[in-house]
N, C-alpha and C positions, 0 to 999 in steps of 0.2 A: 502492499500499498503504499503510495506517494501522498504527502499532505503538505501545505502551507508551513514553512515554516513560519515557527512563533514567533515574533517579538523579544527579546532579553528583558524581563521586568526587573524594577531594580532590587538591589539587595534588601532585605528585611532582619534587622534585630531585635533580637526580643530578650530587652535589657532585663527583665523581672527576670528572668533565668543564668545560667551561667556566663551567657554570650553578654551580661550587664557588666561583669567585672570590669575593672578598670583597665586593668593589664590587657585583655584580650583588646578591648576597646584601642589600645594602643595600637596594639599591634596591626589591627585592619587596617588603623589609619596609618601606621608605617608603612604596609603596604599598597594603600591607595592611593599615599602620597608618589613613591615609588611610579605605578603604573601613571600616573596624573602630570608626571614631572613636577609635582607641586615641591618647597620644599617644606619636610618634617617638623624640623627645629622652629621654626615659625608657628607650625601649629601645636606643637608640645608645650612653647613655653604659653602660649594662650592658655589652651586647655586645665592645662597645671596650676594656673595664677590662682585659684581657685578651692573651691571645693567637687564635688562629683557634679554637684544641678549643671557647672559650670564647664566640665568634661564634656557632658549631655549636649548642651547648647552649643557650646564651639565644632561640634563633632556635626551635629546638624546643620550649621554654617557655613563649613566648611565643606560639607559630603552630602549635605541634603538631597540635593538632585538626584543622587547615586544610591542613596541611602535609606530606608526606613526602619524610622526606631519604633519599636511597637512598646508599650511599658501599661500599665494602668496606674501606673505612680500620678497622682493627681497633680501635684505638686510641679512635674514634669509637663503634662500637658498643659500648663497654661501660655 
């Protein structure tokens, strides 16, 4: 059977589980920076300048067009 190729969807990260670990997110960010030819150190400085919420918001700022962050945390959904 031959079918039409589907468009690649966004990457989804469920941060309510183990993927929400800051070190996991840092690894994903490092790989994405490399693939997108972005400066990882700039991301790292901004992401780790404050708390976990800042990390998530910064991750979304840099990679929100290609990564969907899923959570049930009301504070992060604001």
